[in-house]
NUROLO-154986 format. One record per residue (C-alpha): residue in three letters; x, z, y. Coordinates in steps of 0.1 Angstrom, whole numbers, padded with zeros to 4 digits, always signed. Last residue first. Example, Ala and Ser with C-alpha at 12.3 -4.5 7.8 and 13.67 -1.06 7.14 Angstrom:
! NUROLO-154986
ser+0137+0071-0011 ala+0123+0078-0045 
This chain:
! NUROLO-154986
unk+0242-0151+0176 unk+0213-0165+0156 unk+0227-0158+0121 unk+0199-0134+0111 unk+0222-0104+0111 unk+0236-0113+0145 unk+0202-0117+0159 unk+0190-0084+0145 unk+0221-0065+0158 unk+0215-0080+0193 unk+0178-0072+0191 unk+0185-0035+0182 unk+0211-0033+0210 unk+0189-0045+0238 unk+0188-0081+0250 unk+0151-0080+0261 unk+0155-0053+0286 unk+0175-0021+0281 unk+0205-0009+0261 unk+0203+0012+0230 unk+0225+0040+0243 unk+0207+0039+0277 unk+0200+0077+0277 unk+0187+0076+0242 unk+0168+0108+0246 unk+0171+0131+0215 unk+0149+0130+0185 unk+0141+0164+0168 unk+0157+0167+0134 unk+0176+0198+0146 unk+0210+0213+0149 unk+0236+0197+0126 unk+0217+0165+0123 unk+0219+0159+0160 unk+0195+0130+0164 unk+0197+0098+0185 unk+0179+0066+0178 unk+0185+0029+0170 unk+0162+0010+0148 unk+0166-0025+0132 unk+0141-0044+0112 unk+0148-0077+0094 unk+0122-0100+0079 unk+0133-0129+0057 unk+0110-0159+0051 unk+0133-0182+0072 unk+0132-0159+0102 unk+0111-0128+0107 unk+0114-0101+0134 unk+0116-0063+0139 unk+0134-0047+0169 unk+0132-0010+0175 unk+0144+0015+0201 unk+0141+0053+0198 unk+0139+0083+0220 unk+0129+0068+0253 unk+0120+0094+0279 unk+0087+0101+0296 unk+0079+0132+0276 unk+0085+0112+0244 unk+0086+0074+0243 unk+0092+0052+0213 unk+0102+0016+0220 unk+0094-0016+0203 unk+0107-0052+0203 unk+0088-0080+0186 unk+0096-0109+0163 unk+0089-0144+0152 unk+0115-0170+0146 unk+0105-0207+0142 unk+0141-0217+0150 unk+0136-0249+0170 unk+0140-0233+0204 unk+0136-0196+0201 unk+0172-0188+0212 unk+0167-0203+0246 unk+0133-0187+0252 unk+0143-0152+0242 unk+0116-0128+0254 unk+0088-0153+0259 unk+0096-0172+0227 unk+0099-0140+0206 unk+0066-0127+0218 unk+0050-0161+0212 unk+0062-0160+0176 unk+0048-0125+0173 unk+0014-0137+0186 unk+0015-0166+0161 unk+0024-0142+0132 unk-0006-0120+0141 unk-0030-0150+0142 unk-0016-0163+0109 unk-0021-0130+0093 unk-0056-0128+0104 unk-0063-0163+0092 unk-0048-0154+0058 unk-0071-0124+0054 unk-0054-0090+0054 unk-0036-0069+0027 unk-0041-0092-0003 unk-0019-0081-0032 unk+0014-0095-0043 unk+0028-0083-0077 unk+0054-0056-0081 unk+0078-0059-0110 unk+0075-0032-0136 unk+0106-0034-0157 unk+0108-0034-0195 unk+0145-0031-0204 unk+0163-0062-0218 unk+0189-0056-0245 unk+0225-0065-0237 unk+0238-0029-0238 unk+0209-0018-0217 unk+0193-0045-0195 unk+0176-0042-0162 unk+0163-0071-0140 unk+0152-0079-0105 unk+0158-0045-0089 unk+0155-0037-0051 unk+0118-0037-0046 unk+0096-0038-0015 unk+0059-0038-0024 unk+0044-0073-0021 unk+0018-0079+0006 unk-0002-0110+0010 unk-0014-0117+0045 unk+0001-0151+0049 unk+0036-0141+0038 unk+0048-0138+0074 unk+0021-0112+0081 unk+0032-0093+0050 unk+0068-0096+0061 unk+0060-0075+0092 unk+0050-0046+0069 unk+0080-0049+0047 unk+0104-0049+0077 unk+0087-0016+0089 unk+0089-0002+0054 unk+0126-0009+0050 unk+0134+0004+0086 unk+0116+0036+0077 unk+0081+0043+0090 unk+0073+0073+0112 unk+0037+0069+0126 unk+0029+0079+0162 unk+0030+0042+0170 unk+0007+0037+0201 unk-0023+0030+0179 unk-0020+0065+0163 unk-0021+0080+0198 unk-0059+0074+0198 unk-0062+0101+0171 unk-0062+0097+0134 unk-0029+0116+0127 unk+0002+0096+0121 unk+0010+0074+0091 unk+0042+0084+0073 unk+0023+0099+0043 unk+0004+0066+0038 unk+0035+0045+0034 unk+0036+0014+0054 unk+0033-0019+0035 unk+0005-0041+0048 unk-0022-0022+0029 unk-0009+0011+0045 unk-0011-0004+0080 unk-0046-0018+0073 unk-0058+0015+0059 unk-0046+0034+0090 unk-0062+0009+0115 unk-0094+0011+0095 unk-0094+0049+0097 unk-0087+0046+0135 unk-0119+0026+0139 unk-0120-0008+0154 unk-0131+0003+0189 unk-0107+0033+0188 unk-0078+0011+0178 unk-0088-0016+0204 unk-0087+0010+0232 unk-0051+0019+0224 unk-0044-0017+0218 unk-0055-0028+0253 unk-0035-0001+0270 unk-0001-0009+0254 unk+0010-0042+0268 unk+0038-0055+0246 unk+0041-0089+0263 unk+0033-0109+0232 unk+0008-0083+0220 unk-0010-0084+0253 unk-0009-0122+0252 unk-0027-0123+0218 unk-0051-0096+0229 unk-0062-0115+0259 unk-0057-0098+0293 unk-0080-0084+0319 unk-0059-0067+0345 unk-0021-0066+0339 unk-0012-0033+0353 unk+0025-0022+0353 unk+0037+0013+0345 unk+0067-0001+0326 unk+0058+0013+0293 unk+0020+0010+0298 unk-0001+0041+0297 unk-0034+0048+0279 unk-0055+0078+0291 unk-0071+0106+0272 unk-0095+0129+0291 unk-0084+0165+0289 unk-0103+0192+0272 unk-0074+0207+0253 unk-0086+0192+0221 unk-0085+0156+0235 unk-0114+0139+0252 unk-0124+0103+0247 unk-0148+0090+0274 unk-0183+0080+0265 unk-0205+0080+0233 unk-0196+0045+0222 unk-0159+0057+0226 unk-0137+0054+0257 unk-0100+0055+0264 unk-0093+0059+0301 unk-0069+0033+0316 unk-0036+0046+0328 unk-0020+0012+0334 unk-0042-0019+0335 unk-0045-0042+0306 unk-0083-0041+0302 unk-0093-0062+0271 unk-0101-0099+0267 unk-0108-0116+0233 unk-0085-0146+0230 unk-0069-0135+0197 unk-0104-0133+0183 unk-0130-0105+0179 unk-0159-0100+0155 unk-0186-0075+0164 unk-0193-0045+0141 unk-0229-0037+0136 unk-0246-0011+0159 unk-0249+0025+0150 unk-0231+0038+0181 unk-0223+0009+0204 unk-0190-0009+0210 unk-0180-0014+0174 unk-0151-0037+0168 unk-0141-0064+0142 unk-0127-0056+0107 unk-0099-0081+0101 unk-0091-0091+0137 unk-0092-0055+0148 unk-0070-0043+0119 unk-0045-0071+0125 unk-0041-0061+0162 unk-0037-0024+0153 unk-0010-0035+0127 unk+0007-0057+0152 unk+0009-0027+0177 unk+0032-0005+0155 unk+0064-0018+0171 unk+0050-0001+0202 unk+0063+0033+0190 unk+0075+0034+0154 unk+0082+0071+0154 unk+0115+0085+0142 unk+0124+0101+0109 unk+0111+0082+0079 unk+0146+0075+0064 unk+0151+0046+0041 unk+0175+0025+0063 unk+0192+0055+0077 unk+0203+0069+0044 unk+0215+0105+0049 unk+0245+0110+0026 unk+0267+0110+0057 unk+0305+0116+0051 unk+0308+0101+0016 unk+0279+0077+0022 unk+0299+0060+0050 unk+0287+0046+0083 unk+0250+0047+0076 unk+0223+0031+0055 unk+0225-0005+0065 unk+0203-0025+0042 unk+0202-0060+0027 unk+0180-0084+0007 unk+0152-0061-0004 unk+0129-0084-0023 unk+0092-0081-0015 unk+0082-0117-0017 unk+0083-0121+0021 unk+0120-0111+0020 unk+0131-0077+0033 unk+0162-0070+0055 unk+0169-0035+0065 unk+0185-0016+0094 unk+0191+0020+0105 unk+0214+0031+0132 unk+0220+0067+0143 unk+0236+0080+0174 unk+0247+0116+0177 unk+0284+0110+0184 unk+0275+0078+0203 unk+0263+0099+0233 unk+0295+0118+0235 unk+0317+0087+0229 unk+0301+0068+0258 unk+0310+0031+0262 unk+0338+0029+0236 unk+0316+0047+0210 unk+0287+0025+0218 unk+0308-0007+0213 unk+0321+0007+0180 unk+0286+0014+0168 unk+0273-0020+0178 unk+0302-0037+0159 unk+0294-0016+0128 unk+0258-0026+0130 unk+0266-0063+0131 unk+0293-0061+0104 unk+0269-0043+0081 unk+0242-0069+0086 unk+0266-0097+0079 unk+0281-0080+0048 unk+0247-0074+0034 unk+0236-0110+0041 unk+0267-0122+0022 unk+0262-0100-0009 unk+0225-0105-0012 unk+0209-0074-0026 unk+0181-0081-0052 unk+0198-0059-0078 unk+0207-0065-0114 unk+0211-0032-0132 unk+0232-0032-0164 unk+0224+0001-0181 unk+0247+0018-0206 unk+0243+0052-0191 unk+0237+0086-0207 unk+0228+0098-0171 unk+0200+0073-0171 unk+0185+0086-0203 unk+0186+0122-0190 unk+0171+0112-0157 unk+0143+0095-0175 unk+0139+0057-0174 unk+0105+0042-0169 unk+0121+0009-0156 unk+0100+0009-0124 unk+0107+0045-0116 unk+0142+0050-0129 unk+0153+0016-0116 unk+0138+0022-0081 unk+0157+0054-0076 unk+0189+0038-0089 unk+0186+0008-0067 unk+0181+0027-0035 unk+0210+0051-0042 unk+0232+0022-0054 unk+0227+0004-0021 unk+0235+0035-0001 unk+0266+0041-0023 unk+0278+0006-0019 unk+0276+0006+0019 unk+0313+0017+0023 unk+0327-0016+0009 unk+0317-0032-0023 unk+0348-0044-0040 unk+0344-0036-0077 unk+0371-0037-0104 unk+0393-0015-0083 unk+0429-0017-0093 unk+0453-0021-0122 unk+0472-0053-0120 unk+0458-0083-0138 unk+0469-0089-0174 unk+0497-0112-0184 unk+0488-0133-0214 unk+0523-0136-0231 unk+0533-0173-0233 unk+0535-0189-0267 unk+0499-0189-0276 unk+0493-0226-0286 unk+0514-0222-0317 unk+0489-0197-0330 unk+0461-0222-0329 unk+0482-0246-0350 unk+0490-0219-0375 unk+0454-0211-0379 unk+0440-0176-0371 unk+0420-0154-0395 unk+0439-0162-0426 unk+0455-0128-0433 unk+0490-0142-0424 unk+0478-0160-0393 unk+0461-0128-0379 unk+0493-0109-0388 unk+0513-0134-0367 unk+0489-0129-0337 unk+0493-0091-0341 unk+0531-0093-0343 unk+0533-0114-0311 unk+0512-0089-0292 unk+0533-0061-0306 unk+0565-0076-0293 unk+0550-0085-0260 unk+0536-0050-0255 unk+0568-0033-0264 unk+0587-0054-0239 unk+0562-0048-0212 unk+0561-0011-0217 unk+0599-0010-0214 unk+0596-0029-0181 unk+0571-0005-0168 unk+0534+0001-0161 unk+0521-0034-0160 unk+0526-0041-0197 unk+0501-0014-0208 unk+0517-0007-0242 unk+0530+0028-0240 unk+0503+0045-0220 unk+0477+0025-0238 unk+0487+0039-0272 unk+0483+0021-0305 unk+0449+0009-0293 unk+0466-0010-0265 unk+0479-0036-0289 unk+0444-0047-0295 unk+0440-0056-0258 unk+0470-0079-0261 unk+0457-0095-0293 unk+0424-0101-0276 unk+0441-0119-0247 unk+0458-0142-0272 unk+0427-0148-0293 unk+0406-0159-0263 unk+0384-0136-0242 unk+0352-0149-0226 unk+0327-0128-0246 unk+0347-0097-0236 unk+0335-0101-0200 unk+0361-0110-0174 unk+0385-0093-0150 unk+0414-0096-0174 unk+0427-0060-0178 unk+0399-0039-0164 unk+0371-0063-0173 unk+0383-0068-0209 unk+0389-0031-0212 unk+0353-0023-0200 unk+0339-0046-0227 unk+0363-0035-0254 unk+0352+0002-0252 unk+0364+0031-0231 unk+0382+0025-0198 unk+0401+0048-0175 unk+0430+0024-0171 unk+0437+0029-0209 unk+0421+0013-0239 unk+0403+0042-0255 unk+0380+0034-0283 unk+0342+0039-0282 unk+0327+0004-0281 unk+0351-0013-0305 unk+0347+0016-0330 unk+0309+0015-0329 unk+0308-0022-0335 unk+0333-0018-0364 unk+0311+0009-0379 unk+0280-0012-0375 unk+0297-0042-0391 unk+0309-0022-0420 unk+0274-0011-0428 unk+0266+0026-0426 unk+0256+0050-0454 unk+0283+0048-0480 unk+0311+0043-0454 unk+0297+0073-0435 unk+0302+0095-0466 unk+0337+0085-0471 unk+0345+0088-0434 unk+0329+0122-0432 unk+0352+0135-0460 unk+0383+0119-0444 unk+0375+0133-0409 unk+0370+0168-0424 unk+0404+0165-0441 unk+0421+0153-0409 unk+0405+0180-0388 unk+0417+0206-0412 unk+0453+0192-0413 unk+0455+0190-0375 unk+0458+0161-0350 unk+0434+0172-0323 unk+0413+0142-0310 unk+0380+0161-0315 unk+0353+0151-0340 unk+0321+0132-0342 unk+0322+0100-0321 unk+0359+0091-0317 unk+0372+0109-0348 unk+0346+0092-0370 unk+0355+0059-0354 unk+0391+0065-0361 unk+0383+0073-0397 unk+0362+0042-0401 unk+0389+0020-0386 unk+0414+0035-0411 unk+0437+0063-0402 unk+0474+0070-0406 unk+0474+0089-0373 unk+0506+0107-0370 unk+0515+0142-0357 unk+0548+0159-0359 unk+0556+0193-0373 unk+0580+0177-0398 unk+0565+0188-0431 unk+0530+0197-0422 unk+0521+0170-0397 unk+0544+0143-0409 unk+0536+0149-0445 unk+0499+0151-0437 unk+0500+0118-0419 unk+0518+0101-0447 unk+0494+0115-0473 unk+0464+0104-0451 unk+0479+0069-0447 unk+0485+0066-0484 unk+0450+0078-0492 unk+0435+0053-0467 unk+0398+0061-0459 unk+0366+0041-0455 unk+0363+0028-0490 unk+0385-0002-0483 unk+0373-0038-0486 unk+0360-0047-0451 unk+0387-0027-0434 unk+0416-0042-0453 unk+0432-0054-0420 unk+0431-0020-0405 unk+0447-0014-0370 unk+0464-0045-0356 unk+0448-0071-0379 unk+0415-0054-0375 unk+0418-0055-0337 unk+0428-0091-0336 unk+0400-0098-0361 unk+0373-0085-0339 unk+0386-0103-0308 unk+0389-0136-0327 unk+0353-0132-0339 unk+0340-0130-0304 unk+0320-0099-0294 unk+0284-0107-0285 unk+0273-0104-0322 unk+0289-0070-0323 unk+0265-0057-0297 unk+0283-0044-0266 unk+0284-0009-0253 unk+0295-0004-0217 unk+0321+0023-0210 unk+0338+0037-0179 unk+0329+0074-0184 unk+0318+0097-0156 unk+0290+0075-0144 unk+0283+0050-0117 unk+0292+0014-0112 unk+0292-0010-0083 unk+0286-0046-0072 unk+0295-0068-0101 unk+0287-0105-0096 unk+0253-0117-0107 unk+0243-0136-0076 unk+0218-0109-0066 unk+0246-0084-0067 unk+0252-0064-0098 unk+0251-0027-0106 unk+0268-0012-0137 unk+0258+0021-0153 unk+0285+0039-0171 unk+0284+0051-0207 unk+0278+0083-0224 unk+0273+0082-0262 unk+0308+0088-0276 unk+0319+0108-0245 unk+0292+0134-0252 unk+0304+0137-0288 unk+0277+0128-0313 unk+0252+0153-0326 unk+0238+0147-0361 unk+0271+0155-0378 unk+0275+0137-0411 unk+0273+0165-0436 unk+0300+0176-0460 unk+0290+0199-0489 unk+0288+0171-0515 unk+0322+0158-0504 unk+0337+0192-0506 unk+0323+0198-0541 unk+0338+0165-0553 unk+0371+0172-0536 unk+0373+0207-0551 unk+0366+0193-0586 unk+0393+0167-0582 unk+0418+0193-0570 unk+0408+0216-0599 unk+0413+0188-0624 unk+0446+0177-0610 unk+0458+0213-0610 unk+0446+0218-0645 unk+0464+0187-0657 unk+0496+0199-0641 unk+0493+0234-0654 unk+0485+0222-0689 unk+0514+0198-0688 unk+0538+0226-0678 unk+0523+0249-0704 unk+0528+0222-0730 unk+0563+0216-0719 unk+0571+0253-0724 unk+0572+0277-0696 unk+0607+0292-0688 unk+0608+0330-0687 unk+0621+0336-0722 unk+0645+0308-0717 unk+0664+0329-0691 unk+0677+0352-0719 unk+0660+0351-0752 unk+0632+0332-0768 unk+0613+0339-0800 unk+0582+0351-0781 unk+0580+0340-0745 unk+0584+0369-0721 unk+0559+0362-0708 unk+0531+0344-0725 unk+0518+0313-0706 unk+0484+0300-0718 unk+0490+0266-0733 unk+0478+0278-0767 unk+0445+0287-0750 unk+0440+0250-0742 unk+0440+0242-0779 unk+0413+0267-0788 unk+0393+0256-0757 unk+0391+0220-0767 unk+0358+0223-0784 unk+0344+0239-0752 unk+0354+0211-0729 unk+0328+0186-0738 unk+0299+0211-0739 unk+0309+0224-0704 unk+0317+0192-0686 unk+0281+0179-0680 unk+0263+0212-0675 unk+0292+0226-0655 unk+0293+0196-0632 unk+0256+0198-0627 unk+0258+0235-0618 unk+0286+0230-0594 unk+0267+0202-0577 unk+0237+0224-0573 unk+0257+0253-0560 unk+0274+0230-0535 unk+0240+0216-0524 unk+0226+0251-0520 unk+0256+0260-0498 unk+0253+0228-0477 unk+0216+0237-0471 unk+0188+0219-0489 unk+0168+0192-0471 unk+0131+0201-0469 unk+0133+0211-0432 unk+0151+0179-0422 unk+0127+0157-0442 unk+0097+0175-0427 unk+0111+0170-0392 unk+0116+0133-0398 unk+0080+0130-0410 unk+0066+0147-0380 unk+0064+0184-0370 unk+0047+0214-0385 unk+0025+0219-0355 unk-0003+0197-0369 unk-0005+0219-0399 unk+0005+0207-0433 unk-0020+0211-0462 unk-0009+0236-0489 unk+0006+0221-0520 unk-0014+0229-0551 unk+0003+0254-0573 unk+0018+0246-0607 unk+0024+0279-0626 unk+0059+0290-0630 unk+0071+0290-0667 unk+0077+0325-0680 unk+0105+0329-0705 unk+0099+0352-0734 unk+0128+0335-0752 unk+0107+0303-0752 unk+0122+0287-0782 unk+0121+0320-0802 unk+0133+0307-0836 unk+0164+0289-0824 unk+0175+0319-0803 unk+0169+0343-0831 unk+0188+0321-0856 unk+0217+0319-0832 unk+0218+0357-0826 unk+0216+0363-0863 unk+0245+0341-0869 unk+0265+0364-0845 unk+0259+0394-0868 unk+0295+0394-0879 unk+0306+0405-0844 unk+0331+0432-0855 unk+0352+0408-0875 unk+0346+0399-0911 unk+0376+0401-0935 unk+0395+0369-0937 unk+0387+0346-0965 unk+0408+0345-0997 unk+0433+0318-1003 unk+0452+0339-1029 unk+0484+0334-1010 unk+0465+0339-0976 unk+0450+0371-0990 unk+0484+0384-1000 unk+0499+0375-0966 unk+0471+0393-0949 unk+0474+0424-0971 unk+0512+0427-0969 unk+0510+0448-0937 unk+0544+0452-0921 unk+0541+0477-0892 unk+0578+0480-0891 unk+0608+0458-0897 unk+0610+0444-0861 unk+0610+0408-0873 unk+0582+0413-0898 unk+0561+0432-0873 unk+0564+0403-0848 unk+0554+0377-0874 unk+0524+0397-0885 unk+0513+0403-0848 unk+0515+0366-0841 unk+0494+0359-0872 unk+0468+0384-0862 unk+0466+0370-0827 unk+0461+0335-0840 unk+0433+0348-0863 unk+0418+0366-0833 unk+0418+0334-0813 unk+0403+0314-0841 unk+0375+0340-0846 unk+0368+0339-0809 unk+0366+0301-0808 unk+0342+0301-0837 unk+0320+0327-0820 unk+0320+0308-0787 unk+0310+0276-0805 unk+0281+0295-0821 unk+0271+0309-0787 unk+0271+0275-0771 unk+0250+0260-0798 unk+0224+0288-0793 unk+0224+0283-0756 unk+0218+0246-0760 unk+0189+0253-0784 unk+0174+0277-0758 unk+0178+0252-0730 unk+0160+0225-0751 unk+0132+0249-0759 unk+0128+0258-0723 unk+0126+0221-0714 unk+0097+0218-0739 unk+0081+0248-0723 unk+0080+0232-0689 unk+0106+0231-0661 unk+0101+0248-0627 unk+0138+0244-0618 unk+0143+0277-0602 unk+0122+0298-0626 unk+0137+0278-0654 unk+0172+0289-0644 unk+0162+0325-0640 unk+0146+0325-0675 unk+0177+0309-0690 unk+0200+0335-0674 unk+0177+0364-0685 unk+0175+0352-0721 unk+0213+0347-0723 unk+0219+0382-0710 unk+0194+0398-0734 unk+0207+0379-0764 unk+0243+0387-0756 unk+0235+0424-0753 unk+0219+0424-0787 unk+0249+0407-0803 unk+0274+0431-0787 unk+0255+0462-0798 unk+0255+0450-0834 unk+0221+0440-0847 unk+0207+0460-0874 unk+0194+0444-0906 unk+0157+0454-0907 unk+0147+0422-0889 unk+0167+0401-0913 unk+0152+0419-0943 unk+0118+0413-0929 unk+0125+0376-0922 unk+0139+0372-0957 unk+0108+0388-0972 unk+0086+0366-0950 unk+0105+0335-0962 unk+0102+0346-0998 unk+0065+0349-0993 unk+0064+0315-0977 unk+0081+0300-1007 unk+0109+0276-0997 unk+0111+0250-0969 unk+0134+0269-0944 unk+0155+0285-0971 unk+0161+0253-0988 unk+0171+0236-0955 unk+0199+0261-0949 unk+0199+0293-0928 unk+0231+0300-0907 
């Protein structure tokens, strides 16, 4: 090593010394070390992109490391020489007195083969850059639009687990290396030499206490190093288990009581703020009372679980709340050593990134409680028939006991289960007192075990539930802007407009009609179909009858556009005429009409236009027929509607304009794709509305001409948060005076048909029939009472053969007291 005098002396002397140093040959070992060190430093700087100052620091560090290596090598060779000297003395051969003589005279050892090491150090200190190239700073290229958003850039810029391990390993080496190198000469003394010198027999093979200590410390160090690297390499999985995210969707009646649920997993997430504190601490007292202070894992629990798994072949949990949450949402339920280690690493990392409250919330919403339920909310409903917000500490303790194993602690399964459940319930409450989360006085109140309800159906909806759910689900997705994927993940609470009592009344009425038809003529009844729906004037769908059972008939009768409306369509023609007037002459202005305007009510009247008779495509003149073949002469439009005389309305449709009839029907609530072709038969009901749409159309007249699209959902929430829902608003379909005239005619129709029932009820309604080839194929009744309109249709179709309607053959009855009216009256409470 050069001293300060040499560095600050005469420049000429310095050049001479430099020349002499350059002329002095390097040993092959020294030259090789210089090259290797240079390449390593160059590679490191290429990776790190450091500047020249950083290169100088690295070079200086390398020089110091080489000097320490030289000193350690000399010490090692000196130890080897002494050992060889002692061995030669004992064996009486190879005794070289030179080392002992030199030691007696205190002379230095002869130089070893790498005497030129100091030249290496000087060269490294002098050449601070070591011919290292510093990468030039290039301007970042602008990002393209297709490169993704900020989250995507973060993901792409994040190093891989392998790169992170290499980086961590490098940082550990840089920190530990300089501190460990001075200890290397002492560590080498711990290196086992077998057989041990100076020992005989079995002692020659027994390591010394220093070697044992070194092995123990080395094992601890390697284990710690392995854990550090494993932690750095562990990623929190981005994809959760499907069962961790999937929930069920719950449907509620209009009064807020549960109606039905859908989904493979019975789970409803609840925000932690909606879970009582007693419930939280009952779970923590049972599973992990130190949850808020531990790092996310329990070393003692992991060690115990590993011992049981490896040593005894058994499986045991030994997990904290955080570990159990990680297992629920990220990993499998397999109890293996590898899964346990991965769980611990993720738990540590998750504990540093998530708040304790969020972890606890996730755990309470994903844990298995038995009876097919996941999460504390579903468990509360399954065991106590109430929301979790209404649980007390005693009930919470019972549910917390299920986390240890629902099959062993559900008290309703067996006497042994009941005994275990009572013992654990009592223990949990005592633990809550011990950790200060339940007062002794409060604990004293809970002496009796809170018996849960027996396992059974949480929802009692009957066979119509699937039809109701089908309608509500379709509307929820559309009005709530929910994709199929989002809906399938679940978690939605869907509050419907269905009235539980009215639904039961309507279902009972149709069921009775079906039974009566089956008794009367089983063959005819086999192909019979009944559709019914009740819609409020504000658009709410109150009740529907979709079929006998959705499991055997998925075809929803209430929403099916299958059969023609027949004479039930006449009110829409009447409203169109009153709204738009009529045109009797080509090019003339439309003339207003009133309910008292007279039209020809005779049977088989020819339909005319301003240009003459109306001819169909086959060249035949079109006639209008009355259902009963009767002629009524000149008759007012109001009375014609009340008596269901067809011929005036077929002519009225042509006079008004079939396009205006169509637009009026659509504005009132019928769907445009169900409206028939614009020919005179349109006025006779060639359209095919569903029962829901027919009820909605009549409800428009009862609402003063304002139409509100029928809807089945009043509110949607997801895990307590409100979901934006498009609620339909009323729109003007016809003038209020027109609606009043139509409603008056329908009231008169009901009075003439059912004079006794009509007294004091204010009901308005009309029957309708559909005729094909002289045979009735469908029978309708639609009417309004107390702001609720109900429409009932009976028809025959063999779904296994064709969708063509079949003749009723008396199945729907005849006269004013036909089957659709009977069902309507019972559903409206008039029978």
